[in-house]
TIVO-2410 file (N, C-alpha, C; in nm, 3 decimals):
# residues 159
REC num residu      c1      c2      c3 atome chaine
REC   1      M  14.490   8.544  -0.364     N      A
REC   1      M  14.514   8.571  -0.223    CA      A
REC   1      M  14.532   8.441  -0.145     C      A
REC   2      Q  14.451   8.342  -0.180     N      A
REC   2      Q  14.460   8.215  -0.109    CA      A
REC   2      Q  14.597   8.150  -0.131     C      A
REC   3      R  14.651   8.162  -0.253     N      A
REC   3      R  14.783   8.106  -0.284    CA      A
REC   3      R  14.891   8.173  -0.199     C      A
REC   4      I  14.884   8.305  -0.185     N      A
REC   4      I  14.983   8.379  -0.106    CA      A
REC   4      I  14.974   8.336   0.040     C      A
REC   5      T  14.852   8.317   0.089     N      A
REC   5      T  14.833   8.274   0.227    CA      A
REC   5      T  14.899   8.138   0.250     C      A
REC   6      R  14.883   8.046   0.154     N      A
REC   6      R  14.946   7.915   0.167    CA      A
REC   6      R  15.098   7.926   0.169     C      A
REC   7      I  15.153   8.009   0.081     N      A
REC   7      I  15.298   8.025   0.074    CA      A
REC   7      I  15.351   8.081   0.206     C      A
REC   8      V  15.284   8.183   0.259     N      A
REC   8      V  15.326   8.243   0.385    CA      A
REC   8      V  15.317   8.139   0.497     C      A
REC   9      A  15.209   8.060   0.499     N      A
REC   9      A  15.193   7.958   0.603    CA      A
REC   9      A  15.305   7.854   0.595     C      A
REC  10      V  15.340   7.812   0.474     N      A
REC  10      V  15.448   7.714   0.457    CA      A
REC  10      V  15.579   7.772   0.508     C      A
REC  11      L  15.608   7.896   0.475     N      A
REC  11      L  15.731   7.959   0.520    CA      A
REC  11      L  15.736   7.970   0.673     C      A
REC  12      L  15.624   8.007   0.733     N      A
REC  12      L  15.620   8.019   0.878    CA      A
REC  12      L  15.639   7.884   0.946     C      A
REC  13      V  15.571   7.781   0.896     N      A
REC  13      V  15.583   7.648   0.955    CA      A
REC  13      V  15.724   7.595   0.938     C      A
REC  14      S  15.782   7.612   0.819     N      A
REC  14      S  15.918   7.561   0.800    CA      A
REC  14      S  16.017   7.637   0.886     C      A
REC  15      G  15.994   7.765   0.910     N      A
REC  15      G  16.081   7.841   0.998    CA      A
REC  15      G  16.073   7.792   1.141     C      A
REC  16      V  15.951   7.760   1.186     N      A
REC  16      V  15.932   7.708   1.322    CA      A
REC  16      V  15.998   7.572   1.335     C      A
REC  17      L  15.978   7.485   1.235     N      A
REC  17      L  16.039   7.352   1.241    CA      A
REC  17      L  16.191   7.362   1.234     C      A
REC  18      G  16.242   7.455   1.156     N      A
REC  18      G  16.387   7.473   1.146    CA      A
REC  18      G  16.446   7.519   1.278     C      A
REC  19      A  16.368   7.592   1.357     N      A
REC  19      A  16.417   7.640   1.485    CA      A
REC  19      A  16.416   7.531   1.592     C      A
REC  20      C  16.354   7.417   1.562     N      A
REC  20      C  16.345   7.309   1.660    CA      A
REC  20      C  16.480   7.244   1.686     C      A
REC  21      G  16.574   7.263   1.599     N      A
REC  21      G  16.706   7.202   1.619    CA      A
REC  21      G  16.752   7.130   1.496     C      A
REC  22      T  16.866   7.068   1.509     N      A
REC  22      T  16.922   6.996   1.396    CA      A
REC  22      T  16.892   6.849   1.408     C      A
REC  23      E  16.929   6.775   1.305     N      A
REC  23      E  16.908   6.631   1.307    CA      A
REC  23      E  17.020   6.559   1.381     C      A
REC  24      Q  17.125   6.632   1.423     N      A
REC  24      Q  17.239   6.572   1.490    CA      A
REC  24      Q  17.206   6.546   1.636     C      A
REC  25      P  17.256   6.436   1.692     N      A
REC  25      P  17.233   6.412   1.834    CA      A
REC  25      P  17.310   6.515   1.915     C      A
REC  26      P  17.264   6.546   2.036     N      A
REC  26      P  17.335   6.644   2.117    CA      A
REC  26      P  17.475   6.594   2.150     C      A
REC  27      A  17.567   6.687   2.158     N      A
REC  27      A  17.705   6.652   2.192    CA      A
REC  27      A  17.709   6.602   2.335     C      A
REC  28      S  17.793   6.502   2.361     N      A
REC  28      S  17.802   6.449   2.497    CA      A
REC  28      S  17.870   6.554   2.585     C      A
REC  29      S  17.830   6.557   2.709     N      A
REC  29      S  17.890   6.655   2.799    CA      A
REC  29      S  18.033   6.614   2.831     C      A
REC  30      P  18.120   6.711   2.846     N      A
REC  30      P  18.260   6.677   2.872    CA      A
REC  30      P  18.275   6.607   3.006     C      A
REC  31      A  18.378   6.530   3.015     N      A
REC  31      A  18.405   6.457   3.140    CA      A
REC  31      A  18.447   6.556   3.247     C      A
REC  32      G  18.398   6.534   3.366     N      A
REC  32      G  18.434   6.620   3.478    CA      A
REC  32      G  18.566   6.576   3.539     C      A
REC  33      P  18.601   6.631   3.656     N      A
REC  33      P  18.727   6.595   3.718    CA      A
REC  33      P  18.735   6.447   3.753     C      A
REC  34      G  18.621   6.378   3.765     N      A
REC  34      G  18.621   6.236   3.797    CA      A
REC  34      G  18.662   6.150   3.678     C      A
REC  35      G  18.665   6.205   3.558     N      A
REC  35      G  18.713   6.133   3.442    CA      A
REC  35      G  18.605   6.079   3.351     C      A
REC  36      S  18.482   6.056   3.396     N      A
REC  36      S  18.380   5.997   3.311    CA      A
REC  36      S  18.256   6.084   3.311     C      A
REC  37      A  18.197   6.103   3.193     N      A
REC  37      A  18.075   6.181   3.183    CA      A
REC  37      A  17.953   6.094   3.210     C      A
REC  38      T  17.972   5.962   3.215     N      A
REC  38      T  17.862   5.870   3.238    CA      A
REC  38      T  17.861   5.830   3.385     C      A
REC  39      P  17.744   5.837   3.450     N      A
REC  39      P  17.740   5.794   3.589    CA      A
REC  39      P  17.789   5.650   3.600     C      A
REC  40      S  17.857   5.620   3.710     N      A
REC  40      S  17.913   5.485   3.726    CA      A
REC  40      S  17.800   5.383   3.730     C      A
REC  41      G  17.827   5.269   3.666     N      A
REC  41      G  17.730   5.161   3.666    CA      A
REC  41      G  17.630   5.168   3.553     C      A
REC  42      S  17.625   5.275   3.478     N      A
REC  42      S  17.529   5.281   3.367    CA      A
REC  42      S  17.605   5.285   3.235     C      A
REC  43      A  17.547   5.221   3.138     N      A
REC  43      A  17.610   5.217   3.005    CA      A
REC  43      A  17.579   5.346   2.931     C      A
REC  44      P  17.673   5.391   2.849     N      A
REC  44      P  17.644   5.511   2.771    CA      A
REC  44      P  17.528   5.484   2.676     C      A
REC  45      S  17.439   5.580   2.667     N      A
REC  45      S  17.322   5.561   2.581    CA      A
REC  45      S  17.359   5.596   2.437     C      A
REC  46      T  17.300   5.521   2.345     N      A
REC  46      T  17.322   5.552   2.203    CA      A
REC  46      T  17.203   5.632   2.154     C      A
REC  47      P  17.228   5.741   2.086     N      A
REC  47      P  17.117   5.824   2.041    CA      A
REC  47      P  17.035   5.751   1.935     C      A
REC  48      T  16.905   5.769   1.942     N      A
REC  48      T  16.820   5.709   1.839    CA      A
REC  48      T  16.815   5.804   1.720     C      A
REC  49      P  16.826   5.749   1.600     N      A
REC  49      P  16.824   5.837   1.483    CA      A
REC  49      P  16.689   5.905   1.468     C      A
REC  50      T  16.694   6.031   1.434     N      A
REC  50      T  16.573   6.110   1.412    CA      A
REC  50      T  16.544   6.115   1.263     C      A
REC  51      P  16.422   6.084   1.221     N      A
REC  51      P  16.393   6.092   1.079    CA      A
REC  51      P  16.404   6.236   1.030     C      A
REC  52      S  16.448   6.251   0.909     N      A
REC  52      S  16.466   6.384   0.851    CA      A
REC  52      S  16.332   6.448   0.822     C      A
REC  53      L  16.318   6.575   0.856     N      A
REC  53      L  16.195   6.648   0.825    CA      A
REC  53      L  16.186   6.679   0.677     C      A
REC  54      S  16.300   6.700   0.613     N      A
REC  54      S  16.300   6.728   0.470    CA      A
REC  54      S  16.402   6.637   0.403     C      A
REC  55      P  16.360   6.515   0.369     N      A
REC  55      P  16.455   6.423   0.308    CA      A
REC  55      P  16.506   6.478   0.176     C      A
REC  56      S  16.630   6.447   0.145     N      A
REC  56      S  16.686   6.498   0.022    CA      A
REC  56      S  16.686   6.387  -0.081     C      A
REC  57      P  16.585   6.387  -0.169     N      A
REC  57      P  16.576   6.282  -0.269    CA      A
REC  57      P  16.684   6.299  -0.374     C      A
REC  58      G  16.700   6.198  -0.456     N      A
REC  58      G  16.796   6.206  -0.565    CA      A
REC  58      G  16.750   6.305  -0.671     C      A
REC  59      T  16.833   6.323  -0.770     N      A
REC  59      T  16.803   6.416  -0.878    CA      A
REC  59      T  16.681   6.367  -0.956     C      A
REC  60      T  16.583   6.454  -0.975     N      A
REC  60      T  16.466   6.419  -1.054    CA      A
REC  60      T  16.500   6.427  -1.203     C      A
REC  61      F  16.415   6.369  -1.286     N      A
REC  61      F  16.439   6.377  -1.431    CA      A
REC  61      F  16.437   6.523  -1.476     C      A
REC  62      D  16.343   6.602  -1.425     N      A
REC  62      D  16.337   6.744  -1.463    CA      A
REC  62      D  16.464   6.819  -1.424     C      A
REC  63      Q  16.520   6.788  -1.307     N      A
REC  63      Q  16.645   6.853  -1.267    CA      A
REC  63      Q  16.760   6.813  -1.359     C      A
REC  64      A  16.766   6.685  -1.394     N      A
REC  64      A  16.871   6.638  -1.485    CA      A
REC  64      A  16.857   6.705  -1.622     C      A
REC  65      M  16.734   6.716  -1.670     N      A
REC  65      M  16.711   6.780  -1.801    CA      A
REC  65      M  16.743   6.929  -1.796     C      A
REC  66      T  16.709   6.995  -1.686     N      A
REC  66      T  16.740   7.137  -1.672    CA      A
REC  66      T  16.890   7.159  -1.682     C      A
REC  67      A  16.967   7.077  -1.613     N      A
REC  67      A  17.113   7.089  -1.619    CA      A
REC  67      A  17.164   7.059  -1.759     C      A
REC  68      W  17.109   6.958  -1.824     N      A
REC  68      W  17.152   6.921  -1.959    CA      A
REC  68      W  17.122   7.033  -2.058     C      A
REC  69      V  17.003   7.091  -2.049     N      A
REC  69      V  16.966   7.200  -2.141    CA      A
REC  69      V  17.060   7.319  -2.120     C      A
REC  70      R  17.088   7.354  -1.994     N      A
REC  70      R  17.181   7.465  -1.967    CA      A
REC  70      R  17.318   7.438  -2.028     C      A
REC  71      A  17.367   7.316  -2.012     N      A
REC  71      A  17.501   7.282  -2.061    CA      A
REC  71      A  17.505   7.267  -2.213     C      A
REC  72      T  17.398   7.220  -2.273     N      A
REC  72      T  17.397   7.191  -2.416    CA      A
REC  72      T  17.357   7.311  -2.501     C      A
REC  73      Y  17.250   7.377  -2.465     N      A
REC  73      Y  17.196   7.486  -2.546    CA      A
REC  73      Y  17.259   7.621  -2.514     C      A
REC  74      R  17.299   7.639  -2.391     N      A
REC  74      R  17.354   7.765  -2.343    CA      A
REC  74      R  17.256   7.880  -2.369     C      A
REC  75      G  17.303   8.001  -2.355     N      A
REC  75      G  17.217   8.117  -2.382    CA      A
REC  75      G  17.095   8.121  -2.293     C      A
REC  76      D  16.985   8.163  -2.351     N      A
REC  76      D  16.863   8.182  -2.272    CA      A
REC  76      D  16.765   8.066  -2.286     C      A
REC  77      H  16.812   7.949  -2.324     N      A
REC  77      H  16.724   7.834  -2.334    CA      A
REC  77      H  16.695   7.779  -2.194     C      A
REC  78      R  16.576   7.723  -2.179     N      A
REC  78      R  16.537   7.668  -2.049    CA      A
REC  78      R  16.449   7.546  -2.071     C      A
REC  79      Y  16.460   7.452  -1.980     N      A
REC  79      Y  16.378   7.331  -1.987    CA      A
REC  79      Y  16.241   7.363  -1.929     C      A
REC  80      V  16.135   7.329  -2.004     N      A
REC  80      V  15.999   7.363  -1.961    CA      A
REC  80      V  15.912   7.240  -1.932     C      A
REC  81      G  15.973   7.121  -1.929     N      A
REC  81      G  15.898   7.002  -1.891    CA      A
REC  81      G  15.858   6.913  -2.007     C      A
REC  82      D  15.755   6.832  -1.983     N      A
REC  82      D  15.704   6.737  -2.081    CA      A
REC  82      D  15.643   6.812  -2.199     C      A
REC  83      C  15.676   6.769  -2.320     N      A
REC  83      C  15.627   6.836  -2.442    CA      A
REC  83      C  15.474   6.836  -2.451     C      A
REC  84      R  15.408   6.737  -2.390     N      A
REC  84      R  15.261   6.733  -2.398    CA      A
REC  84      R  15.197   6.851  -2.326     C      A
REC  85      D  15.264   6.903  -2.224     N      A
REC  85      D  15.207   7.011  -2.144    CA      A
REC  85      D  15.277   7.145  -2.167     C      A
REC  86      A  15.387   7.145  -2.238     N      A
REC  86      A  15.469   7.266  -2.251    CA      A
REC  86      A  15.410   7.366  -2.350     C      A
REC  87      E  15.424   7.491  -2.316     N      A
REC  87      E  15.379   7.600  -2.404    CA      A
REC  87      E  15.499   7.655  -2.480     C      A
REC  88      P  15.478   7.688  -2.607     N      A
REC  88      P  15.589   7.747  -2.684    CA      A
REC  88      P  15.630   7.880  -2.624     C      A
REC  89      G  15.755   7.913  -2.640     N      A
REC  89      G  15.807   8.040  -2.590    CA      A
REC  89      G  15.953   8.052  -2.629     C      A
REC  90      R  16.003   8.171  -2.622     N      A
REC  90      R  16.142   8.194  -2.659    CA      A
REC  90      R  16.235   8.113  -2.570     C      A
REC  91      G  16.318   8.031  -2.630     N      A
REC  91      G  16.416   7.952  -2.557    CA      A
REC  91      G  16.360   7.830  -2.487     C      A
REC  92      A  16.232   7.799  -2.507     N      A
REC  92      A  16.171   7.685  -2.439    CA      A
REC  92      A  16.217   7.554  -2.504     C      A
REC  93      V  16.255   7.458  -2.420     N      A
REC  93      V  16.296   7.325  -2.464    CA      A
REC  93      V  16.220   7.224  -2.380     C      A
REC  94      C  16.158   7.126  -2.447     N      A
REC  94      C  16.082   7.024  -2.375    CA      A
REC  94      C  16.132   6.885  -2.411     C      A
REC  95      A  16.085   6.785  -2.339     N      A
REC  95      A  16.123   6.646  -2.366    CA      A
REC  95      A  15.998   6.560  -2.379     C      A
REC  96      K  16.005   6.465  -2.472     N      A
REC  96      K  15.894   6.374  -2.495    CA      A
REC  96      K  15.945   6.231  -2.478     C      A
REC  97      R  15.887   6.158  -2.385     N      A
REC  97      R  15.929   6.019  -2.361    CA      A
REC  97      R  15.899   5.936  -2.485     C      A
REC  98      E  16.002   5.868  -2.536     N      A
REC  98      E  15.989   5.789  -2.658    CA      A
REC  98      E  15.983   5.639  -2.630     C      A
REC  99      A  16.076   5.589  -2.549     N      A
REC  99      A  16.081   5.444  -2.527    CA      A
REC  99      A  16.170   5.409  -2.409     C      A
REC 100      D  16.146   5.290  -2.353     N      A
REC 100      D  16.236   5.233  -2.253    CA      A
REC 100      D  16.332   5.140  -2.327     C      A
REC 101      V  16.462   5.163  -2.309     N      A
REC 101      V  16.563   5.084  -2.379    CA      A
REC 101      V  16.675   5.047  -2.282     C      A
REC 102      D  16.704   4.919  -2.271     N      A
REC 102      D  16.817   4.869  -2.192    CA      A
REC 102      D  16.828   4.931  -2.053     C      A
REC 103      G  16.720   4.936  -1.979     N      A
REC 103      G  16.723   4.987  -1.843    CA      A
REC 103      G  16.724   5.139  -1.833     C      A
REC 104      G  16.712   5.207  -1.945     N      A
REC 104      G  16.708   5.353  -1.946    CA      A
REC 104      G  16.586   5.400  -2.022     C      A
REC 105      V  16.574   5.531  -2.036     N      A
REC 105      V  16.461   5.591  -2.105    CA      A
REC 105      V  16.513   5.687  -2.211     C      A
REC 106      V  16.455   5.678  -2.331     N      A
REC 106      V  16.491   5.769  -2.439    CA      A
REC 106      V  16.384   5.877  -2.448     C      A
REC 107      H  16.429   6.002  -2.451     N      A
REC 107      H  16.340   6.117  -2.467    CA      A
REC 107      H  16.381   6.196  -2.590     C      A
REC 108      G  16.281   6.238  -2.668     N      A
REC 108      G  16.306   6.331  -2.777    CA      A
REC 108      G  16.306   6.471  -2.718     C      A
REC 109      V  16.394   6.556  -2.767     N      A
REC 109      V  16.409   6.691  -2.712    CA      A
REC 109      V  16.393   6.793  -2.824     C      A
REC 110      G  16.318   6.899  -2.796     N      A
REC 110      G  16.301   7.006  -2.894    CA      A
REC 110      G  16.215   7.117  -2.839     C      A
REC 111      A  16.176   7.208  -2.925     N      A
REC 111      A  16.089   7.318  -2.885    CA      A
REC 111      A  15.945   7.265  -2.874     C      A
REC 112      P  15.867   7.318  -2.780     N      A
REC 112      P  15.728   7.273  -2.766    CA      A
REC 112      P  15.650   7.292  -2.897     C      A
REC 113      R  15.567   7.194  -2.930     N      A
REC 113      R  15.483   7.194  -3.050    CA      A
REC 113      R  15.564   7.211  -3.178     C      A
REC 114      S  15.682   7.153  -3.177     N      A
REC 114      S  15.769   7.159  -3.293    CA      A
REC 114      S  15.832   7.021  -3.312     C      A
REC 115      E  15.928   7.012  -3.402     N      A
REC 115      E  15.995   6.886  -3.427    CA      A
REC 115      E  16.097   6.855  -3.318     C      A
REC 116      I  16.125   6.727  -3.303     N      A
REC 116      I  16.230   6.683  -3.212    CA      A
REC 116      I  16.364   6.708  -3.278     C      A
REC 117      D  16.455   6.774  -3.206     N      A
REC 117      D  16.588   6.806  -3.261    CA      A
REC 117      D  16.693   6.705  -3.222     C      A
REC 118      A  16.680   6.650  -3.103     N      A
REC 118      A  16.783   6.560  -3.050    CA      A
REC 118      A  16.716   6.458  -2.958     C      A
REC 119      Y  16.795   6.362  -2.916     N      A
REC 119      Y  16.746   6.259  -2.825    CA      A
REC 119      Y  16.844   6.245  -2.710     C      A
REC 120      V  16.790   6.217  -2.591     N      A
REC 120      V  16.875   6.190  -2.476    CA      A
REC 120      V  16.840   6.051  -2.422     C      A
REC 121      Y  16.940   5.988  -2.366     N      A
REC 121      Y  16.923   5.858  -2.301    CA      A
REC 121      Y  16.951   5.880  -2.154     C      A
REC 122      A  16.850   5.857  -2.070     N      A
REC 122      A  16.861   5.883  -1.926    CA      A
REC 122      A  16.841   5.754  -1.848     C      A
REC 123      R  16.908   5.748  -1.732     N      A
REC 123      R  16.892   5.634  -1.641    CA      A
REC 123      R  16.872   5.686  -1.499     C      A
REC 124      E  16.796   5.608  -1.424     N      A
REC 124      E  16.775   5.641  -1.283    CA      A
REC 124      E  16.859   5.547  -1.199     C      A
REC 125      G  16.939   5.604  -1.109     N      A
REC 125      G  17.023   5.525  -1.020    CA      A
REC 125      G  17.003   5.567  -0.876     C      A
REC 126      A  17.094   5.528  -0.791     N      A
REC 126      A  17.084   5.558  -0.648    CA      A
REC 126      A  17.083   5.709  -0.622     C      A
REC 127      A  17.153   5.786  -0.703     N      A
REC 127      A  17.159   5.931  -0.684    CA      A
REC 127      A  17.050   6.003  -0.763     C      A
REC 128      G  16.962   5.927  -0.827     N      A
REC 128      G  16.855   5.988  -0.904    CA      A
REC 128      G  16.881   5.976  -1.054     C      A
REC 129      W  16.819   6.063  -1.131     N      A
REC 129      W  16.829   6.059  -1.276    CA      A
REC 129      W  16.955   6.129  -1.325     C      A
REC 130      R  17.010   6.076  -1.436     N      A
REC 130      R  17.121   6.144  -1.503    CA      A
REC 130      R  17.110   6.117  -1.653     C      A
REC 131      I  17.156   6.212  -1.731     N      A
REC 131      I  17.159   6.197  -1.876    CA      A
REC 131      I  17.288   6.122  -1.909     C      A
REC 132      V  17.274   6.003  -1.965     N      A
REC 132      V  17.388   5.917  -1.993    CA      A
REC 132      V  17.449   5.950  -2.129     C      A
REC 133      D  17.364   5.979  -2.228     N      A
REC 133      D  17.412   6.003  -2.364    CA      A
REC 133      D  17.312   6.091  -2.437     C      A
REC 134      E  17.357   6.147  -2.547     N      A
REC 134      E  17.271   6.229  -2.632    CA      A
REC 134      E  17.305   6.201  -2.777     C      A
REC 135      F  17.209   6.228  -2.866     N      A
REC 135      F  17.233   6.201  -3.007    CA      A
REC 135      F  17.146   6.294  -3.091     C      A
REC 136      T  17.206   6.352  -3.194     N      A
REC 136      T  17.132   6.432  -3.291    CA      A
REC 136      T  17.139   6.358  -3.424     C      A
REC 137      P  17.026   6.300  -3.467     N      A
REC 137      P  17.027   6.223  -3.591    CA      A
REC 137      P  17.039   6.314  -3.714     C      A
REC 138      S  17.064   6.253  -3.828     N      A
REC 138      S  17.070   6.328  -3.954    CA      A
REC 138      S  16.937   6.397  -3.978     C      A
REC 139      S  16.945   6.519  -4.030     N      A
REC 139      S  16.823   6.592  -4.063    CA      A
REC 139      S  16.855   6.696  -4.169     C      A
REC 140      E  16.751   6.748  -4.232     N      A
REC 140      E  16.772   6.854  -4.331    CA      A
REC 140      E  16.830   6.979  -4.265     C      A
REC 141      M  16.785   7.007  -4.144     N      A
REC 141      M  16.830   7.128  -4.076    CA      A
REC 141      M  16.975   7.119  -4.031     C      A
REC 142      Y  17.013   7.004  -3.973     N      A
REC 142      Y  17.146   6.991  -3.914    CA      A
REC 142      Y  17.244   6.913  -4.002     C      A
REC 143      G  17.197   6.854  -4.111     N      A
REC 143      G  17.285   6.777  -4.197    CA      A
REC 143      G  17.306   6.637  -4.142     C      A
REC 144      P  17.410   6.568  -4.192     N      A
REC 144      P  17.433   6.431  -4.146    CA      A
REC 144      P  17.479   6.428  -4.000     C      A
REC 145      A  17.448   6.317  -3.935     N      A
REC 145      A  17.492   6.299  -3.796    CA      A
REC 145      A  17.644   6.300  -3.792     C      A
REC 146      V  17.699   6.361  -3.689     N      A
REC 146      V  17.845   6.374  -3.678    CA      A
REC 146      V  17.907   6.262  -3.595     C      A
REC 147      E  17.825   6.174  -3.545     N      A
REC 147      E  17.876   6.063  -3.465    CA      A
REC 147      E  17.801   5.936  -3.505     C      A
REC 148      P  17.858   5.821  -3.475     N      A
REC 148      P  17.788   5.695  -3.507    CA      A
REC 148      P  17.657   5.686  -3.428     C      A
REC 149      T  17.560   5.618  -3.485     N      A
REC 149      T  17.431   5.600  -3.419    CA      A
REC 149      T  17.448   5.508  -3.298     C      A
REC 150      P  17.414   5.555  -3.178     N      A
REC 150      P  17.426   5.469  -3.060    CA      A
REC 150      P  17.321   5.357  -3.062     C      A
REC 151      A  17.351   5.247  -2.997     N      A
REC 151      A  17.261   5.131  -2.994    CA      A
REC 151      A  17.125   5.167  -2.935     C      A
REC 152      W  17.123   5.252  -2.832     N      A
REC 152      W  16.995   5.288  -2.769    CA      A
REC 152      W  16.906   5.364  -2.867     C      A
REC 153      F  16.964   5.443  -2.957     N      A
REC 153      F  16.883   5.514  -3.056    CA      A
REC 153      F  16.841   5.420  -3.168     C      A
REC 154      A  16.930   5.331  -3.209     N      A
REC 154      A  16.898   5.234  -3.314    CA      A
REC 154      A  16.780   5.146  -3.271     C      A
REC 155      A  16.767   5.121  -3.140     N      A
REC 155      A  16.657   5.039  -3.089    CA      A
REC 155      A  16.521   5.104  -3.116     C      A
REC 156      L  16.519   5.235  -3.139     N      A
REC 156      L  16.393   5.303  -3.170    CA      A
REC 156      L  16.349   5.275  -3.313     C      A
REC 157      G  16.442   5.232  -3.398     N      A
REC 157      G  16.409   5.204  -3.538    CA      A
REC 157      G  16.391   5.328  -3.622     C      A
REC 158      R  16.463   5.434  -3.590     N      A
REC 158      R  16.448   5.561  -3.663    CA      A
REC 158      R  16.575   5.604  -3.734     C      A
REC 159      D  16.659   5.510  -3.773     N      A
REC 159      D  16.786   5.545  -3.837    CA      A
REC 159      D  16.770   5.637  -3.951     C      A
***
């Protein structure tokens, strides 16, 4: 019950704040028959920027992984977060941070509490996180790798 109360309170507060107006400065009033909307002798005022109530941060790692899982696995697979905390389930895919390599991060990807099936190389930039590359190494299940081993994966020493 307490959780529902918090959710309702957040919705009500955000609705009230949303009704306060936009972040855009008010439109200047049109010029009257005299030709100028600014009283004579005064300089036009420049609006002061208003800080955003809900800043839009860049893409988080979880958002980037969610999009990658949707595009790569298709079907009913879904990204469930860090493998250390993820629970097994139908279609669950998690990521395990492996190493920092050349300004990016390598994560092993697979089902929770199972073997790693593939690896992704992600970088954080001005727009947030993005998956730069992916690699599925040779394995008994998938056979030999179908592409050359990328340098970022070779840096892990798991050829």
